[in-house]
C-alpha positions as a printed NumPy array, in Angstrom:
array([[ 23.651,  45.663, 179.792],
       [ 21.243,  47.786, 178.82 ],
       [ 23.13 ,  50.178, 176.281],
       [ 24.951,  46.659, 175.2  ],
       [ 21.597,  45.258, 173.791],
       [ 20.513,  48.653, 172.005],
       [ 24.267,  48.193, 170.148],
       [ 23.514,  44.404, 169.362],
       [ 20.467,  45.294, 167.999],
       [ 21.982,  48.465, 166.143],
       [ 24.202,  45.891, 165.069],
       [ 21.884,  43.26 , 163.308],
       [ 20.916,  45.288, 160.722],
       [ 23.733,  47.665, 160.32 ],
       [ 21.01 ,  50.56 , 161.322],
       [ 23.474,  52.747, 163.169],
       [ 23.038,  55.524, 160.622],
       [ 19.613,  54.974, 158.723],
       [ 18.324,  58.066, 160.221],
       [ 19.295,  60.942, 162.515],
       [ 17.533,  58.998, 165.549],
       [ 19.404,  55.851, 165.061],
       [ 22.567,  57.729, 164.857],
       [ 21.683,  59.427, 168.348],
       [ 20.82 ,  56.034, 169.791],
       [ 24.058,  54.55 , 168.802],
       [ 26.002,  57.56 , 170.53 ],
       [ 24.073,  57.642, 173.514],
       [ 24.47 ,  53.995, 173.836],
       [ 27.928,  54.608, 173.469],
       [ 28.265,  56.789, 175.792],
       [ 26.595,  54.753, 178.777],
       [ 28.752,  51.667, 177.832],
       [ 31.785,  54.374, 178.286],
       [ 30.253,  55.716, 181.604],
       [ 27.596,  53.353, 183.193],
       [ 27.827,  55.338, 186.091],
       [ 26.705,  58.211, 184.477],
       [ 22.808,  59.501, 185.488],
       [ 23.013,  62.128, 182.551],
       [ 24.011,  59.309, 179.884],
       [ 21.625,  57.215, 181.351],
       [ 18.68 ,  60.265, 180.321],
       [ 20.461,  60.287, 177.462],
       [ 19.984,  56.642, 175.78 ],
       [ 16.179,  56.688, 177.522],
       [ 15.226,  59.515, 175.386],
       [ 16.806,  58.665, 172.335],
       [ 15.37 ,  54.957, 172.202],
       [ 12.046,  56.402, 173.001],
       [ 12.56 ,  59.143, 170.116],
       [ 14.402,  55.907, 168.133],
       [ 11.34 ,  53.896, 168.552],
       [  8.544,  56.884, 167.6  ],
       [ 10.503,  57.464, 164.572],
       [ 11.089,  54.163, 163.194],
       [  7.37 ,  53.515, 164.213],
       [  5.317,  51.504, 162.712],
       [  8.344,  49.768, 161.124],
       [  9.698,  48.342, 164.591],
       [ 10.591,  44.584, 165.489],
       [  8.461,  42.97 , 168.529],
       [ 11.718,  42.923, 170.914],
       [ 11.598,  46.616, 169.744],
       [  8.356,  46.982, 170.914],
       [  9.211,  45.839, 174.691],
       [ 12.748,  47.619, 174.793],
       [ 10.186,  51.13 , 173.958],
       [  8.126,  49.761, 177.28 ],
       [ 11.088,  49.261, 179.308],
       [ 12.712,  52.422, 178.338],
       [  9.196,  54.092, 179.208],
       [  9.438,  52.249, 182.641],
       [ 12.97 ,  53.209, 183.479],
       [ 12.145,  56.465, 182.346],
       [  9.259,  56.793, 184.516],
       [ 11.481,  55.944, 187.462],
       [ 14.623,  58.097, 186.326],
       [ 11.536,  61.187, 186.45 ],
       [ 10.549,  59.737, 190.25 ],
       [ 13.785,  60.227, 191.522],
       [ 14.339,  63.895, 190.37 ],
       [ 11.149,  65.024, 191.206],
       [ 11.309,  63.095, 195.161],
       [ 15.106,  62.926, 195.912],
       [ 16.399,  65.437, 193.577],
       [ 19.464,  63.411, 192.861],
       [ 20.092,  59.906, 192.172],
       [ 20.632,  57.002, 194.844],
       [ 20.809,  53.91 , 192.211],
       [ 19.836,  51.022, 194.658],
       [ 16.695,  52.853, 195.167],
       [ 16.465,  53.632, 191.577],
       [ 16.913,  50.058, 190.605],
       [ 14.314,  48.691, 193.042],
       [ 11.861,  51.97 , 192.24 ],
       [ 11.533,  50.309, 188.576],
       [ 12.257,  46.74 , 188.716],
       [  8.921,  45.214, 189.569],
       [  7.284,  46.865, 187.066],
       [  9.804,  45.972, 184.546],
       [  9.693,  41.761, 186.082],
       [  6.015,  42.48 , 184.974],
       [  6.718,  43.186, 181.907],
       [  8.707,  40.542, 180.836],
       [  6.421,  38.044, 182.268],
       [  3.492,  39.213, 180.411],
       [  6.081,  39.306, 177.187],
       [  6.5  ,  35.24 , 177.349],
       [  3.077,  34.682, 178.485],
       [  1.706,  36.718, 175.263],
       [  4.406,  34.846, 173.46 ],
       [  3.279,  31.811, 174.826],
       [ -0.426,  32.548, 173.932],
       [ -0.364,  33.498, 170.035],
       [  1.408,  30.   , 169.385],
       [ -1.692,  28.306, 170.825],
       [ -3.231,  27.679, 167.157],
       [ -3.757,  24.881, 164.771],
       [ -0.367,  26.051, 162.245],
       [  1.915,  26.315, 164.866],
       [  1.087,  22.779, 165.921],
       [  1.239,  21.897, 162.03 ],
       [  4.903,  20.758, 161.265],
       [  4.237,  21.359, 157.83 ],
       [  4.179,  24.815, 158.036],
       [  4.935,  25.786, 162.281],
       [  7.528,  28.695, 162.455],
       [  8.981,  26.269, 165.797],
       [ 10.087,  23.631, 162.999],
       [ 11.218,  26.429, 160.079],
       [ 13.455,  28.267, 162.862],
       [ 14.931,  24.689, 164.256],
       [ 15.673,  24.079, 160.495],
       [ 17.363,  26.896, 160.535],
       [ 19.289,  26.391, 163.56 ],
       [ 20.241,  22.702, 162.297],
       [ 21.95 ,  24.915, 159.289],
       [ 24.799,  26.508, 161.811],
       [ 24.616,  23.226, 164.461],
       [ 25.277,  20.371, 161.914],
       [ 25.15 ,  17.672, 163.885],
       [ 21.315,  18.433, 164.958],
       [ 18.766,  15.728, 163.353],
       [ 16.233,  17.044, 161.322],
       [ 12.985,  14.301, 161.162],
       [  9.657,  14.191, 162.057],
       [ 10.113,  13.822, 165.736],
       [ 12.771,  16.642, 166.173],
       [ 10.388,  18.904, 164.434],
       [  7.73 ,  17.913, 167.144],
       [ 10.59 ,  18.735, 169.539],
       [ 11.321,  22.256, 168.334],
       [  7.158,  22.657, 168.728],
       [  5.912,  21.476, 171.567],
       [  8.966,  22.552, 173.455],
       [  9.08 ,  25.799, 172.601],
       [  5.727,  26.167, 174.041],
       [  6.597,  24.562, 176.831],
       [  9.734,  26.406, 177.622],
       [  7.952,  29.877, 176.735],
       [  5.285,  28.806, 179.47 ],
       [  7.505,  27.273, 182.001],
       [  9.743,  30.409, 182.013],
       [  7.56 ,  33.188, 183.592],
       [  5.9  ,  30.434, 185.557],
       [  9.209,  29.191, 187.617],
       [ 10.928,  33.113, 187.632],
       [  7.885,  34.162, 190.073],
       [  7.829,  31.349, 192.838],
       [ 11.334,  31.974, 195.28 ],
       [ 11.664,  28.313, 195.477],
       [ 11.986,  27.759, 191.541],
       [ 13.492,  30.802, 190.077],
       [ 16.57 ,  29.564, 189.74 ],
       [ 15.539,  26.98 , 187.473],
       [ 13.603,  29.445, 185.493],
       [ 16.775,  31.689, 184.911],
       [ 18.882,  28.772, 183.879],
       [ 15.991,  27.714, 181.61 ],
       [ 15.611,  30.789, 180.285],
       [ 19.72 ,  31.401, 179.757],
       [ 19.877,  28.382, 177.983],
       [ 16.941,  29.004, 175.72 ],
       [ 18.231,  32.713, 174.663],
       [ 21.907,  31.29 , 174.183],
       [ 19.735,  28.731, 171.567],
       [ 17.877,  31.564, 169.921],
       [ 21.224,  34.01 , 169.784],
       [ 22.857,  30.593, 168.215],
       [ 20.148,  30.775, 165.508],
       [ 20.69 ,  34.418, 165.057],
       [ 18.386,  36.14 , 167.052],
       [ 21.123,  37.937, 169.457],
       [ 19.996,  41.198, 169.528],
       [ 16.484,  40.047, 170.878],
       [ 18.457,  37.618, 173.523],
       [ 20.571,  40.368, 174.416],
       [ 17.998,  42.312, 175.833],
       [ 16.218,  39.506, 177.762],
       [ 19.523,  38.818, 179.177],
       [ 19.246,  42.446, 180.632],
       [ 16.026,  42.284, 181.766],
       [ 16.563,  38.384, 183.396],
       [ 19.314,  39.742, 185.517],
       [ 16.906,  41.732, 187.524],
       [ 15.594,  38.398, 188.818],
       [ 19.056,  37.532, 190.793],
       [ 19.383,  38.35 , 194.263],
       [ 19.942,  42.148, 195.184],
       [ 23.33 ,  41.178, 196.677],
       [ 24.685,  39.735, 193.528],
       [ 27.978,  41.321, 193.568],
       [ 28.216,  40.064, 197.27 ],
       [ 27.034,  36.904, 196.051],
       [ 29.834,  36.764, 193.288],
       [ 32.705,  37.571, 195.457],
       [ 31.652,  34.985, 198.244],
       [ 31.708,  32.594, 195.379],
       [ 34.835,  33.882, 193.477],
       [ 36.88 ,  34.167, 196.955],
       [ 36.295,  30.193, 197.426],
       [ 37.312,  29.1  , 194.204],
       [ 40.497,  27.773, 194.038],
       [ 40.132,  29.298, 190.487],
       [ 40.831,  32.383, 192.026],
       [ 44.368,  31.585, 193.243],
       [ 45.542,  30.9  , 189.568],
       [ 43.566,  33.931, 188.044],
       [ 44.225,  36.249, 190.912],
       [ 46.285,  38.756, 188.368],
       [ 43.306,  38.811, 186.327],
       [ 40.857,  39.751, 188.806],
       [ 42.611,  42.585, 190.528],
       [ 39.787,  45.588, 189.977],
       [ 42.395,  47.463, 187.756],
       [ 42.63 ,  44.536, 185.402],
       [ 39.178,  44.228, 184.888],
       [ 38.485,  47.991, 184.213],
       [ 41.317,  48.092, 182.021],
       [ 40.22 ,  45.194, 180.062],
       [ 35.915,  46.638, 180.306],
       [ 37.618,  50.012, 178.69 ],
       [ 39.51 ,  48.536, 175.949],
       [ 36.685,  46.438, 174.67 ],
       [ 34.355,  49.221, 174.691],
       [ 37.066,  50.979, 172.472],
       [ 37.028,  47.895, 170.49 ],
       [ 33.207,  48.029, 169.794],
       [ 33.269,  51.938, 169.061],
       [ 36.378,  51.111, 166.411],
       [ 33.623,  48.455, 164.527],
       [ 30.549,  50.957, 164.803],
       [ 33.052,  53.473, 163.255],
       [ 33.896,  51.026, 160.42 ],
       [ 30.559,  50.216, 160.195],
       [ 29.771,  54.01 , 159.614],
       [ 32.521,  54.774, 157.082],
       [ 31.555,  51.311, 155.106],
       [ 27.843,  52.593, 154.359],
       [ 27.785,  54.742, 151.019],
       [ 24.536,  56.129, 151.766],
       [ 22.61 ,  58.498, 154.802],
       [ 20.239,  59.82 , 152.87 ],
       [ 17.59 ,  57.26 , 154.362],
       [ 16.629,  53.575, 155.057],
       [ 16.549,  51.337, 152.359],
       [ 13.287,  50.862, 150.149],
       [ 10.608,  48.558, 152.304],
       [  9.901,  45.201, 152.265],
       [  6.115,  44.467, 152.741],
       [  6.898,  40.821, 153.01 ],
       [  9.717,  39.088, 155.435],
       [ 10.032,  35.435, 155.362],
       [ 12.012,  33.51 , 158.17 ],
       [ 14.385,  32.214, 155.851],
       [ 15.717,  35.884, 154.514],
       [ 18.603,  37.97 , 155.772],
       [ 20.707,  40.126, 154.238],
       [ 23.744,  40.625, 156.874],
       [ 26.894,  42.339, 156.47 ],
       [ 30.066,  40.936, 157.491],
       [ 30.147,  44.047, 160.833],
       [ 26.717,  42.153, 162.126],
       [ 28.259,  38.677, 162.106],
       [ 31.226,  40.186, 164.036],
       [ 28.945,  41.607, 166.5  ],
       [ 27.096,  38.393, 166.763],
       [ 30.568,  36.487, 167.509],
       [ 31.053,  39.534, 170.324],
       [ 27.61 ,  38.202, 171.496],
       [ 28.164,  34.736, 171.856],
       [ 31.372,  35.235, 174.044],
       [ 29.646,  38.135, 176.329],
       [ 26.315,  35.687, 176.565],
       [ 28.697,  32.379, 177.754],
       [ 30.087,  35.24 , 180.264],
       [ 26.647,  36.339, 181.673],
       [ 26.003,  32.549, 181.504],
       [ 28.597,  31.774, 184.127],
       [ 27.826,  34.895, 186.092],
       [ 23.996,  33.523, 186.52 ],
       [ 25.467,  30.14 , 187.508],
       [ 27.638,  31.315, 189.927],
       [ 25.252,  33.713, 191.542],
       [ 22.768,  30.637, 191.679],
       [ 25.592,  28.47 , 193.219],
       [ 26.804,  30.65 , 195.649],
       [ 23.688,  31.255, 197.415],
       [ 19.657,  30.38 , 197.48 ],
       [ 18.944,  32.767, 200.441],
       [ 18.865,  36.145, 198.391],
       [ 15.957,  35.287, 195.888],
       [ 13.268,  37.708, 197.101],
       [ 10.132,  36.576, 197.722],
       [  6.948,  36.663, 194.808],
       [  5.238,  39.424, 196.485],
       [  8.018,  41.753, 196.668],
       [  9.62 ,  41.306, 193.7  ],
       [  6.745,  41.923, 191.001],
       [  4.966,  44.79 , 193.375],
       [  5.024,  48.011, 191.318],
       [  6.602,  50.507, 193.735],
       [  3.936,  53.352, 192.272],
       [  0.734,  53.313, 190.862],
       [  2.035,  55.408, 187.497],
       [  3.777,  51.914, 186.756],
       [  0.473,  50.561, 185.549],
       [  0.818,  52.57 , 182.42 ],
       [  3.367,  50.555, 181.224],
       [  1.812,  47.431, 182.052],
       [ -1.507,  48.492, 180.859],
       [  0.77 ,  48.968, 177.545],
       [  2.395,  45.456, 177.211],
       [ -1.689,  43.995, 177.782],
       [ -3.291,  46.309, 175.391],
       [ -0.136,  45.354, 172.714],
       [ -0.394,  41.793, 172.944],
       [ -4.351,  41.927, 173.143],
       [ -4.65 ,  43.391, 169.673],
       [ -4.834,  41.012, 167.324],
       [ -7.624,  39.606, 168.812],
       [ -9.428,  43.401, 168.623],
       [ -9.25 ,  43.871, 164.782],
       [ -6.142,  46.019, 165.733],
       [ -2.496,  45.546, 164.62 ],
       [ -1.297,  42.267, 163.83 ],
       [  2.273,  42.995, 163.963],
       [  4.803,  44.27 , 167.334],
       [  1.734,  42.525, 168.952],
       [  4.566,  40.347, 170.529],
       [  3.343,  37.125, 167.818],
       [  6.583,  36.904, 166.133],
       [  6.611,  33.491, 164.34 ],
       [  3.623,  32.59 , 166.249],
       [  1.406,  30.998, 162.478],
       [ -1.329,  33.337, 164.209],
       [ -4.228,  33.766, 161.827],
       [ -6.772,  36.528, 162.905],
       [ -7.776,  37.923, 159.671],
       [-10.694,  37.613, 157.023],
       [-12.302,  34.014, 158.049],
       [ -9.169,  32.29 , 158.47 ],
       [ -9.114,  32.304, 162.338],
       [ -6.898,  29.678, 163.4  ],
       [ -6.572,  30.48 , 167.588],
       [ -7.827,  27.033, 169.862],
       [ -8.788,  29.281, 172.921],
       [-10.194,  32.793, 171.511],
       [-13.446,  31.475, 169.172],
       [-13.739,  34.842, 167.181],
       [-12.364,  38.14 , 167.367],
       [-13.394,  40.968, 169.403],
       [-13.715,  43.557, 166.992],
       [-12.869,  46.788, 166.952],
       [-12.116,  48.02 , 163.693],
       [-12.05 ,  46.022, 160.329],
       [ -8.418,  46.709, 159.51 ],
       [ -8.208,  42.764, 159.333],
       [-10.926,  41.678, 157.029],
       [-10.16 ,  44.072, 154.105],
       [ -7.933,  42.481, 152.7  ],
       [ -6.386,  43.303, 149.025],
       [ -5.422,  40.481, 146.64 ],
       [ -2.527,  41.584, 144.394],
       [ -2.553,  40.16 , 140.669],
       [  0.169,  41.792, 139.193],
       [  2.072,  44.835, 139.385],
       [  4.644,  46.987, 138.211],
       [  6.147,  47.551, 141.684],
       [  8.563,  44.956, 142.69 ],
       [  7.251,  44.489, 146.204],
       [  3.412,  44.229, 145.371],
       [  4.456,  42.305, 142.414],
       [  6.052,  40.004, 144.999],
       [  3.238,  39.752, 147.071],
       [  0.959,  38.78 , 144.111],
       [  4.124,  35.817, 143.469],
       [  3.819,  34.329, 146.54 ],
       [ -0.039,  34.724, 146.914],
       [ -0.422,  36.626, 149.788],
       [ -2.99 ,  39.334, 150.674],
       [ -2.453,  42.372, 152.456],
       [ -4.71 ,  44.621, 154.435],
       [ -6.289,  47.19 , 152.708],
       [ -4.875,  49.951, 154.666],
       [ -1.256,  48.581, 154.58 ],
       [ -1.705,  48.933, 150.536],
       [ -3.013,  52.304, 150.564],
       [ -0.185,  53.369, 152.794],
       [  2.392,  51.46 , 150.951],
       [  0.941,  53.511, 147.648],
       [  0.974,  56.367, 149.203],
       [  4.25 ,  56.21 , 150.889],
       [  5.609,  55.176, 146.865],
       [  3.931,  57.825, 145.25 ],
       [  5.926,  60.294, 147.366],
       [  9.365,  58.64 , 146.967],
       [  8.904,  56.988, 143.347],
       [  9.109,  59.247, 140.076],
       [  7.48 ,  56.078, 137.977],
       [  4.032,  55.594, 137.487],
       [  2.677,  52.305, 139.47 ],
       [  0.754,  50.245, 137.332],
       [ -1.343,  47.699, 139.509],
       [ -4.13 ,  44.928, 139.354],
       [ -5.696,  43.654, 142.746],
       [ -8.926,  41.869, 143.886],
       [-10.85 ,  43.818, 146.82 ],
       [-14.109,  42.316, 148.521],
       [-15.008,  40.155, 145.127],
       [-14.219,  43.275, 142.572],
       [-11.223,  42.917, 140.102],
       [ -9.387,  46.949, 139.445],
       [ -6.964,  47.451, 137.395],
       [ -4.909,  50.539, 137.489],
       [ -2.296,  52.237, 135.121],
       [ -0.728,  54.887, 137.291],
       [ -1.924,  54.389, 140.974],
       [ -0.228,  57.566, 141.818],
       [ -3.133,  59.296, 140.262],
       [ -5.807,  58.128, 142.072],
       [ -6.63 ,  60.098, 145.323],
       [ -8.157,  57.767, 147.479],
       [ -4.783,  55.247, 146.569],
       [ -2.494,  57.88 , 147.769],
       [ -4.368,  59.608, 150.097],
       [ -1.624,  59.807, 153.408],
       [ -3.196,  58.472, 156.874],
       [ -2.917,  60.364, 160.201],
       [  0.482,  60.316, 161.625],
       [ -1.048,  58.964, 164.864],
       [ -2.734,  55.953, 163.248],
       [  0.103,  55.053, 160.777],
       [  2.199,  55.164, 163.99 ],
       [ -0.03 ,  52.862, 166.049],
       [ -1.139,  50.414, 163.124],
       [  0.975,  47.969, 161.533],
       [ -0.5  ,  45.076, 159.817],
       [  1.134,  41.563, 158.195],
       [  0.573,  40.34 , 154.781],
       [ -1.458,  37.017, 154.703],
       [ -1.434,  34.055, 152.999],
       [ -4.031,  33.43 , 150.509],
       [ -4.591,  29.272, 150.942],
       [ -5.476,  27.931, 154.546],
       [ -2.301,  27.418, 155.851],
       [ -0.527,  30.375, 157.697],
       [  2.928,  30.182, 156.469],
       [  6.045,  30.975, 158.717],
       [  7.137,  35.142, 158.411],
       [  7.751,  37.254, 161.42 ]])
């Protein structure tokens, strides 16, 4: 499931060949998909995932950050198994990593909920809850778009994102948390976020009973459907179907690679991506259709496990107790990553996706935290673009978005190294207006940041008005 989630994520924006690390990651995921029993394939996927994340950083999505931490956790368990047992016993490996990964998923949900506790997310005029619901209503045309449905989308998303982690922890309510999460993420998948949902579906299976195969076997054996589909239920038929499915996915991936006109690098970097913007290929929609079928099958498996047995649900203490203190490291990373906006550090990849959260400048909008616990002033040093010859900077001026000076200077530095033409720009910073004929000749503006600082910090553009509009 983890390999499939990686491939769905690569398919969303056709990033199979965006860089050497993406090519290696895609190939590793296919290897694991073909040979899910292979420890070598698993180790290769984990190493490739970490490499691709570091290579892409800081321009990664929130779920990529979560996947990176989970891959690190699995890699820790992988190394622990090598050092402890000099080999792999799969049940022990899974039991070793599962508690920490479960906690990471719960923290991810809680941060996502906490970031949305702000005045603009509760405002139906600008809330990402209402914007994303309207995008969903375009696909499911019978959904009503009214004031009350906007309110349900906003407050319903808050209730669901808090209810899922709270229901997943207790033994008696875990089945309800799984059912709610499966429905919620299937809806998100229909809305276009199927790559994100693929990762969450994989992680949710860690909350099912450990004896899941036996539970499913008992439920399947007692079903009248088994007598009708006995031939399809034979192991050799299932194995053959799995093999041909993976071959089909590989054929699609090869077609995607052959259809790409340039392997020289990623497309021009976008400083601002609004919720309604998307540029997806036909292959992306093919993989989305495949995900719908796969998600329905996974939901059926989950439902059969819930119906077949309630006795296999582990107690919360055993379910969430890390197997070793070393797993505190990825857990701390998840916690600090979510805390970053309130510390004056990065605002992107902090699990604040589509939350309308505003911690920049003086327009703090969170309902609970009264002010920022500042460790740095990156978010306060904002630049307002008035005009520019650069299309992306001019776009910020057109939509009246400001940008942190750190990102402004980093963008100009990157463009100066890749674009031969002069970059004219007029901007305001700290009340001072500057007009530069060629920004590529300004030493301060084109000075590159240190490698590690650029990898760690990533800031989103900021609306210049009082309201925080919906964007990633």
